[in-house]
Residue frames relative to the residue before (quaternion, step in Angstrom):
aa qw qx qy qz dx dy dz
M 1.0000 0.0000 0.0000 0.0000 0.00 0.00 0.00
G 0.4513 -0.7345 0.4435 0.2451 3.54 -0.81 1.01
G 0.6005 -0.5704 0.4250 0.3653 3.52 -1.32 0.13
L 0.7942 -0.2910 0.2292 0.4818 3.55 -1.34 -0.29
G 0.8059 0.2730 -0.2205 0.4769 3.52 -0.92 0.98
A 0.5419 0.6025 -0.4219 0.4065 3.63 1.21 -0.21
R 0.3146 -0.7559 0.5448 0.1813 3.57 -1.06 0.71
R 0.3877 -0.6826 0.5653 0.2535 3.51 -1.17 0.67
V 0.1457 -0.7724 0.6101 0.0999 3.54 -1.10 0.65
G 0.7621 0.3274 -0.2605 0.4942 3.53 -1.16 0.61
R 0.6362 -0.5269 0.4008 0.3961 3.53 -1.32 0.04
P 0.4824 -0.6507 0.4851 0.3296 3.59 -0.99 0.71
Q 0.5651 -0.5900 0.4477 0.3635 3.55 -1.17 0.53
A 0.6363 -0.5381 0.3859 0.3958 3.53 -1.23 0.54
G 0.7973 0.2821 -0.2239 0.4844 3.55 -0.93 0.91
A 0.5551 0.6131 -0.4050 0.3897 3.59 1.21 -0.25
R 0.5205 -0.6366 0.4714 0.3187 3.55 -1.11 0.71
P 0.5100 -0.6256 0.4794 0.3445 3.61 -0.97 0.75
P 0.5562 -0.6247 0.4194 0.3528 3.61 -1.04 0.67
D 0.5744 -0.5499 0.4683 0.3851 3.54 -1.26 0.46
R 0.1995 -0.7773 0.5847 0.1186 3.59 -1.17 0.54
V 0.0759 -0.7744 0.6266 0.0435 3.55 -1.09 0.72
Q 0.5142 -0.6396 0.4716 0.3226 3.56 -1.17 0.51
G 0.3611 -0.7197 0.5536 0.2125 3.56 -0.94 0.91
R 0.7060 -0.4676 0.3149 0.4287 3.57 -1.26 0.20
A 0.6994 0.4551 -0.2741 0.4781 3.56 1.07 -0.68
G 0.6164 -0.5756 0.3368 0.4187 3.57 1.26 0.11
G 0.5864 0.5821 -0.3831 0.4129 3.59 1.23 -0.17
E 0.5267 -0.6239 0.4716 0.3330 3.55 -1.28 0.39
V 0.1161 -0.7830 0.6095 0.0430 3.54 -1.00 0.89
K 0.3971 -0.7152 0.5204 0.2448 3.58 -0.80 0.96
T 0.0195 -0.7776 0.6284 0.0098 3.53 -1.07 0.81
A 0.5426 -0.5999 0.4690 0.3546 3.55 -1.21 0.44
V 0.6499 -0.4671 0.4063 0.4409 3.55 -1.30 0.29
R 0.5176 -0.7104 0.3836 0.2833 3.57 -0.75 1.06
V 0.7481 0.2177 -0.1558 0.6072 3.59 1.14 -0.60
P 0.4738 -0.6741 0.4745 0.3099 3.63 -0.71 0.97
P 0.5975 -0.6114 0.3751 0.3584 3.63 -0.93 0.81
L 0.6429 0.5209 -0.3401 0.4469 3.61 0.96 -0.77
A 0.6479 0.4996 -0.3166 0.4799 3.59 1.01 -0.77
A 0.6393 0.5180 -0.3240 0.4668 3.57 1.01 -0.78
L 0.6521 0.5103 -0.3121 0.4657 3.57 0.96 -0.85
A 0.6267 0.5308 -0.3341 0.4625 3.59 1.02 -0.76
A 0.6428 0.5077 -0.3180 0.4774 3.58 1.00 -0.80
G 0.6456 0.5261 -0.3174 0.4535 3.57 1.00 -0.80
V 0.6389 0.5189 -0.3188 0.4700 3.57 0.99 -0.84
A 0.6535 0.5181 -0.3138 0.4539 3.58 0.92 -0.89
L 0.6862 0.4731 -0.2898 0.4705 3.58 0.90 -0.87
W 0.6132 0.5506 -0.3545 0.4417 3.60 1.02 -0.71
H 0.7385 0.4109 -0.2264 0.4843 3.59 0.97 -0.82
L 0.3747 0.7542 -0.4719 0.2611 3.60 1.24 0.00
P 0.6830 0.4719 -0.3258 0.4525 3.67 0.73 -0.87
T 0.6489 0.5225 -0.3207 0.4507 3.59 0.98 -0.82
V 0.6564 0.5120 -0.3100 0.4593 3.58 0.94 -0.88
V 0.6613 0.4979 -0.3084 0.4686 3.59 0.91 -0.91
D 0.6395 0.5320 -0.3241 0.4505 3.58 0.98 -0.84
R 0.6898 0.4740 -0.2857 0.4668 3.58 0.92 -0.85
L 0.6485 0.5182 -0.3207 0.4561 3.57 1.06 -0.70
L 0.7585 0.3683 -0.1951 0.5010 3.57 0.93 -0.92
G 0.3619 -0.7879 0.4367 0.2398 3.56 1.22 -0.48
G 0.8880 -0.0590 0.0178 0.4557 3.53 -0.76 1.14
L 0.1459 0.8077 -0.5560 0.1313 3.60 0.79 0.93
D 0.5704 -0.5714 0.4648 0.3634 3.55 -1.19 0.59
F 0.5889 -0.6085 0.3951 0.3562 3.58 -1.06 0.77
G 0.6068 0.5563 -0.3527 0.4449 3.58 1.08 -0.63
V 0.6342 0.5127 -0.3240 0.4795 3.57 1.09 -0.70
I 0.6124 0.5456 -0.3417 0.4588 3.57 1.05 -0.76
L 0.6555 0.5010 -0.3150 0.4691 3.58 0.94 -0.86
A 0.6345 0.5256 -0.3289 0.4615 3.58 1.02 -0.79
L 0.6479 0.5091 -0.3143 0.4715 3.59 1.02 -0.77
R 0.6177 0.5288 -0.3443 0.4694 3.58 1.11 -0.62
W 0.6159 0.5189 -0.3421 0.4842 3.61 1.04 -0.72
L 0.6427 0.5262 -0.3168 0.4579 3.55 0.99 -0.88
A 0.6484 0.5189 -0.3182 0.4573 3.58 0.94 -0.88
A 0.6485 0.5116 -0.3145 0.4677 3.58 1.01 -0.81
A 0.6495 0.5100 -0.3144 0.4682 3.58 0.99 -0.84
L 0.6522 0.5062 -0.3124 0.4699 3.58 1.00 -0.81
L 0.6276 0.5302 -0.3399 0.4577 3.58 1.05 -0.71
L 0.6490 0.4955 -0.3160 0.4832 3.58 0.97 -0.82
G 0.6290 0.5288 -0.3274 0.4664 3.56 1.05 -0.76
F 0.6260 0.5336 -0.3268 0.4654 3.56 1.05 -0.77
V 0.6563 0.5156 -0.3090 0.4560 3.57 0.93 -0.92
L 0.7434 0.4365 -0.2314 0.4509 3.57 0.81 -1.04
A 0.7938 0.3569 -0.1665 0.4634 3.58 0.85 -0.99
V 0.7407 0.3823 -0.2244 0.5049 3.59 0.99 -0.78
E 0.7215 0.3768 -0.2341 0.5316 3.58 0.82 -0.96
R 0.2158 -0.8045 0.5137 0.2055 3.56 1.24 -0.58
R 0.4392 0.6648 -0.4674 0.3830 3.51 0.91 1.05
P 0.5562 -0.6325 0.4228 0.3345 3.60 -1.12 0.54
P 0.6782 -0.4799 0.3553 0.4284 3.61 -1.24 0.28
S 0.6000 0.5805 -0.3606 0.4160 3.59 1.10 -0.61
S 0.5724 0.5994 -0.3825 0.4084 3.61 1.21 -0.34
V 0.7130 0.2955 -0.2482 0.5855 3.58 1.32 -0.03
G 0.6710 -0.5576 0.2852 0.3968 3.56 1.13 0.64
L 0.4766 0.6659 -0.4525 0.3531 3.60 1.21 0.20
R 0.3599 0.6789 -0.5582 0.3130 3.53 -0.20 1.37
A 0.6044 -0.5771 0.4024 0.3738 3.57 -1.15 0.56
P 0.3489 -0.7438 0.5253 0.2215 3.61 -0.81 0.93
R 0.5117 -0.6134 0.4990 0.3360 3.55 -1.25 0.42
G 0.6201 -0.5819 0.3794 0.3646 3.56 -1.10 0.71
R 0.6421 0.5264 -0.3251 0.4526 3.57 0.97 -0.82
D 0.6547 0.5107 -0.3120 0.4618 3.58 0.99 -0.80
V 0.6110 0.5446 -0.3466 0.4582 3.58 1.08 -0.70
L 0.6672 0.4995 -0.3022 0.4627 3.59 0.88 -0.92
I 0.6511 0.5034 -0.3151 0.4726 3.58 0.95 -0.84
T 0.6458 0.5298 -0.3155 0.4501 3.58 0.98 -0.85
V 0.6378 0.5190 -0.3299 0.4638 3.59 0.95 -0.83
G 0.6727 0.5020 -0.2996 0.4536 3.57 0.88 -0.93
L 0.6781 0.4817 -0.2880 0.4745 3.57 0.91 -0.90
S 0.6305 0.5429 -0.3316 0.4447 3.58 1.06 -0.74
V 0.6570 0.4957 -0.3092 0.4765 3.58 0.94 -0.86
L 0.6482 0.5121 -0.3161 0.4666 3.59 0.95 -0.86
T 0.6682 0.4942 -0.2959 0.4709 3.58 0.92 -0.89
L 0.6059 0.5593 -0.3412 0.4513 3.58 1.06 -0.77
V 0.6704 0.4972 -0.2933 0.4661 3.58 0.89 -0.96
I 0.6775 0.4919 -0.2979 0.4585 3.59 0.86 -0.94
A 0.6873 0.5075 -0.2935 0.4288 3.58 0.80 -1.03
Y 0.7470 0.4006 -0.2357 0.4754 3.58 0.80 -0.96
S 0.5510 0.5592 -0.4055 0.4682 3.59 1.21 -0.26
L 0.6497 0.4984 -0.3094 0.4836 3.57 0.97 -0.82
Y 0.6449 0.5144 -0.3193 0.4664 3.57 0.97 -0.86
G 0.6647 0.5215 -0.3037 0.4405 3.58 0.92 -0.92
L 0.6343 0.5361 -0.3303 0.4485 3.58 1.03 -0.75
L 0.7480 0.4129 -0.2099 0.4753 3.57 1.03 -0.79
A 0.8282 0.2230 -0.0729 0.5090 3.58 0.96 -0.84
G 0.4864 -0.6479 0.4562 0.3680 3.60 1.18 -0.27
A 0.6981 -0.4665 0.3395 0.4239 3.54 -1.32 -0.17
G 0.7633 0.3896 -0.2829 0.4308 3.55 -1.24 0.55
P 0.6352 -0.5437 0.3911 0.3846 3.57 -1.27 0.42
D 0.5316 -0.6093 0.4870 0.3301 3.55 -1.21 0.55
Q 0.2927 -0.8062 0.4929 0.1462 3.57 -0.32 1.26
Q 0.5851 0.5824 -0.3731 0.4233 3.57 1.25 -0.15
T 0.6888 0.4669 -0.2725 0.4831 3.58 1.26 -0.21
Q 0.6278 -0.5395 0.4086 0.3845 3.54 -1.26 0.46
S 0.6599 0.5143 -0.3136 0.4491 3.59 0.90 -0.88
G 0.6538 0.5221 -0.3138 0.4489 3.57 0.95 -0.86
Q 0.6576 0.5043 -0.3067 0.4682 3.58 0.98 -0.80
I 0.6395 0.5158 -0.3240 0.4691 3.59 1.03 -0.77
I 0.6653 0.5246 -0.3086 0.4323 3.58 0.85 -0.99
T 0.7010 0.4675 -0.2817 0.4590 3.59 0.88 -0.88
S 0.6626 0.5094 -0.3094 0.4536 3.61 1.19 -0.36
L 0.5987 0.6223 -0.3471 0.3657 3.60 1.22 -0.34
S 0.4377 -0.6405 0.5638 0.2834 3.53 -1.25 0.60
V 0.7054 -0.4159 0.3323 0.4679 3.57 -1.30 -0.02
V 0.6630 0.4975 -0.3031 0.4702 3.58 0.91 -0.92
G 0.6589 0.5113 -0.3039 0.4606 3.57 0.96 -0.85
S 0.6373 0.5288 -0.3217 0.4591 3.57 1.06 -0.75
V 0.6445 0.5090 -0.3157 0.4753 3.57 0.98 -0.86
H 0.6372 0.5282 -0.3230 0.4589 3.57 0.99 -0.85
L 0.6603 0.5085 -0.3089 0.4583 3.58 0.92 -0.89
I 0.6446 0.5269 -0.3227 0.4502 3.59 0.93 -0.89
L 0.6848 0.4767 -0.2854 0.4715 3.58 0.87 -0.95
N 0.6530 0.5258 -0.3119 0.4471 3.56 0.96 -0.89
A 0.6765 0.4902 -0.2974 0.4621 3.56 0.85 -0.96
A 0.6670 0.5169 -0.3100 0.4380 3.58 0.90 -0.91
V 0.7318 0.4325 -0.2475 0.4650 3.57 0.77 -1.01
V 0.7299 0.4544 -0.2605 0.4393 3.57 0.66 -1.12
E 0.7124 0.4623 -0.2796 0.4480 3.58 0.77 -0.99
E 0.6684 0.4821 -0.3180 0.4687 3.59 0.97 -0.73
L 0.6087 0.5424 -0.3588 0.4544 3.60 1.04 -0.65
F 0.7223 0.4433 -0.2563 0.4650 3.57 0.82 -0.98
Y 0.7899 0.3847 -0.1876 0.4392 3.57 0.70 -1.10
R 0.7476 0.3279 -0.2126 0.5370 3.60 1.08 -0.57
G 0.7608 0.4133 -0.2489 0.4342 3.59 0.36 -1.19
F 0.7646 0.3472 -0.2040 0.5032 3.59 0.86 -0.90
L 0.7138 0.4711 -0.2847 0.4330 3.58 0.61 -1.10
M 0.7030 0.4654 -0.2925 0.4513 3.59 0.72 -0.99
E 0.6657 0.5079 -0.3178 0.4448 3.58 0.91 -0.85
R 0.7004 0.4622 -0.2897 0.4604 3.59 0.90 -0.82
V 0.6110 0.5116 -0.3569 0.4874 3.60 1.12 -0.52
I 0.6110 0.5200 -0.3461 0.4863 3.59 1.10 -0.65
D 0.6178 0.5346 -0.3354 0.4691 3.59 1.01 -0.80
L 0.7042 0.4924 -0.2595 0.4409 3.54 0.93 -0.97
T 0.8263 0.2634 -0.0897 0.4896 3.57 0.85 -1.01
G 0.3518 -0.7346 0.5035 0.2882 3.58 1.13 -0.58
R 0.6496 0.5108 -0.3026 0.4749 3.60 1.25 0.24
P 0.3000 -0.7811 0.5201 0.1712 3.63 -0.23 1.21
W 0.6268 0.5468 -0.3536 0.4279 3.60 1.00 -0.72
L 0.6484 0.5020 -0.3182 0.4757 3.58 1.05 -0.73
A 0.6186 0.5336 -0.3364 0.4685 3.57 1.05 -0.74
A 0.6455 0.5154 -0.3143 0.4678 3.57 1.01 -0.82
L 0.6604 0.5125 -0.3038 0.4570 3.58 0.95 -0.88
V 0.6560 0.5035 -0.3082 0.4703 3.59 0.93 -0.89
S 0.6574 0.5141 -0.3084 0.4566 3.58 0.90 -0.92
Y 0.6675 0.5066 -0.3011 0.4552 3.57 0.90 -0.93
A 0.6908 0.4940 -0.2906 0.4409 3.57 0.80 -1.00
L 0.6911 0.4725 -0.2874 0.4653 3.59 0.88 -0.90
F 0.6606 0.5151 -0.3162 0.4453 3.58 0.97 -0.82
V 0.6856 0.4616 -0.2862 0.4848 3.57 0.85 -0.94
G 0.6762 0.4990 -0.2992 0.4520 3.58 0.86 -0.91
G 0.6485 0.5408 -0.3149 0.4334 3.56 1.06 -0.73
H 0.6613 0.5034 -0.3086 0.4628 3.59 1.19 -0.45
L 0.5170 0.6991 -0.4008 0.2886 3.57 1.16 -0.51
P 0.6848 0.4895 -0.3303 0.4271 3.68 0.74 -0.84
G 0.7671 0.3880 -0.2128 0.4644 3.60 0.88 -0.87
S 0.7579 0.3991 -0.2041 0.4739 3.57 1.03 -0.76
G 0.4573 -0.6943 0.4495 0.3268 3.59 1.18 -0.32
G 0.6963 -0.5276 0.3147 0.3712 3.53 -1.28 0.41
I 0.6857 0.5008 -0.3114 0.4267 3.59 0.80 -0.95
T 0.6847 0.4733 -0.2899 0.4724 3.59 0.79 -0.97
T 0.6702 0.5138 -0.3057 0.4398 3.57 0.91 -0.90
L 0.7438 0.4254 -0.2290 0.4619 3.58 0.87 -0.95
T 0.6980 0.3900 -0.2819 0.5303 3.60 1.24 -0.06
V 0.7914 0.3277 -0.1809 0.4833 3.58 0.20 -1.28
V 0.7264 0.4347 -0.2591 0.4650 3.58 0.72 -1.04
A 0.6843 0.4987 -0.3000 0.4393 3.59 0.83 -0.94
V 0.6859 0.4612 -0.2868 0.4843 3.59 0.93 -0.86
G 0.6619 0.5115 -0.3095 0.4522 3.58 0.91 -0.88
S 0.6518 0.5337 -0.3173 0.4355 3.57 1.00 -0.81
L 0.5615 0.5798 -0.3914 0.4421 3.59 1.13 -0.51
L 0.6574 0.4977 -0.3040 0.4772 3.57 1.02 -0.82
F 0.6747 0.5087 -0.3121 0.4343 3.60 0.80 -0.98
V 0.6892 0.4727 -0.2772 0.4742 3.57 0.87 -0.98
G 0.6587 0.5199 -0.3092 0.4474 3.56 0.96 -0.88
L 0.6353 0.5294 -0.3239 0.4596 3.56 1.01 -0.81
Y 0.7010 0.4587 -0.2933 0.4606 3.55 0.81 -0.93
W 0.6140 0.5477 -0.3448 0.4519 3.57 1.01 -0.74
A 0.7317 0.4472 -0.2390 0.4555 3.56 0.89 -0.97
R 0.8284 0.2511 -0.0898 0.4927 3.59 0.91 -0.90
R 0.2380 -0.7914 0.5268 0.1991 3.62 1.20 -0.38
N 0.5133 0.6199 -0.4158 0.4236 3.58 1.00 0.87
L 0.3636 -0.7745 0.4812 0.1907 3.57 -0.45 1.23
L 0.6461 0.5502 -0.3359 0.4087 3.60 0.94 -0.82
L 0.6034 0.5399 -0.3593 0.4640 3.60 1.07 -0.61
C 0.6674 0.4963 -0.2963 0.4696 3.58 0.97 -0.84
V 0.6197 0.5365 -0.3364 0.4635 3.58 1.04 -0.77
G 0.6682 0.4988 -0.2996 0.4636 3.58 0.91 -0.89
A 0.6561 0.5072 -0.3110 0.4643 3.57 0.93 -0.88
H 0.6415 0.5268 -0.3173 0.4585 3.58 0.97 -0.85
A 0.6498 0.5182 -0.3172 0.4569 3.58 0.95 -0.86
V 0.6402 0.5173 -0.3258 0.4652 3.60 0.97 -0.81
L 0.6755 0.5010 -0.2977 0.4517 3.60 0.91 -0.90
D 0.7071 0.4456 -0.2618 0.4827 3.60 1.16 -0.52
L 0.3835 0.7569 -0.4649 0.2529 3.62 1.22 0.04
P 0.5824 0.5751 -0.3972 0.4151 3.67 1.00 -0.51
I 0.5346 0.5982 -0.4153 0.4289 3.63 1.17 -0.38
L 0.6625 0.4879 -0.2953 0.4856 3.57 1.00 -0.84
A 0.6169 0.5583 -0.3458 0.4337 3.58 1.03 -0.76
V 0.6134 0.5471 -0.3467 0.4518 3.59 1.06 -0.71
A 0.6818 0.4881 -0.2879 0.4626 3.59 0.94 -0.88
L 0.6832 0.4989 -0.2847 0.4508 3.58 1.10 -0.65
T 0.6747 0.4892 -0.2971 0.4660 3.60 1.20 -0.34
C-alpha cells in the first residue's frame, strides 16, 4: 500500500476497508490511500501491546495494579495513534454503537459460551483457578474491587488490540476478513499459554476466543466483543466473592 497521496486503482478486494477521502481544492472528493501503511500500523500496535511487559522487566517486579494501569495507558496510546497519527475515526477500530438486537444475541451467545468453556475446564481441572499458573495465582489473590478492575481491563484492552485494531489492520493489509480472524485467534490464544497454562488456554481461552473473533467478523463492532469478553471473565469475580 502506497504512502500519502498515492491513488488506488481497480476495485478493492472483498472485505477491504474503503479508502479515506479528502476534499480537493475544487470541492470534489479525491481518493487517497490509508495514511499509515498497515504493516507500520501493526508494528506500532505490537510495540504498544508490549509496553507494560517492557516497563515491568526494566523496573522489575511491578505491582499488578501498576501493570493494569500500564495496560490502560497502552490502550489510550493506541487510540491516540489511530486518531492523531493514522488520522482515522474511532469506527476504524470498531467503535460504534451496537444495535439492540445484536446486544441481545451477544448476551445469549456469551452465556452459552461461558457454560461450554467452563464445563470443559471443570471436566479437566475441577473447580477453581489453576494454582500452578501465574494467572491462577493472581486471580485468587485479588479482592472484589481488584477482580472487577481486571475484568474491565481485560475486556477493553485485549479486545481493542486483538479485535478492533489487529483484525481491522490485517483486513486493510490483505482484504481477507477470514485471515484477520485466524491471525487474531491464533495470537490471542497462543499469547495466553505462558501465563494461563495449557488447560485454561485450551478450554476457556480457546472457546471464548471463537466467540470474540466470530462476533467481530460478523458485526465489526468492538463494544459487542468487549461485553462478551466481560461476561466470559465473570468467574474471576466469583472467585473473589467466595
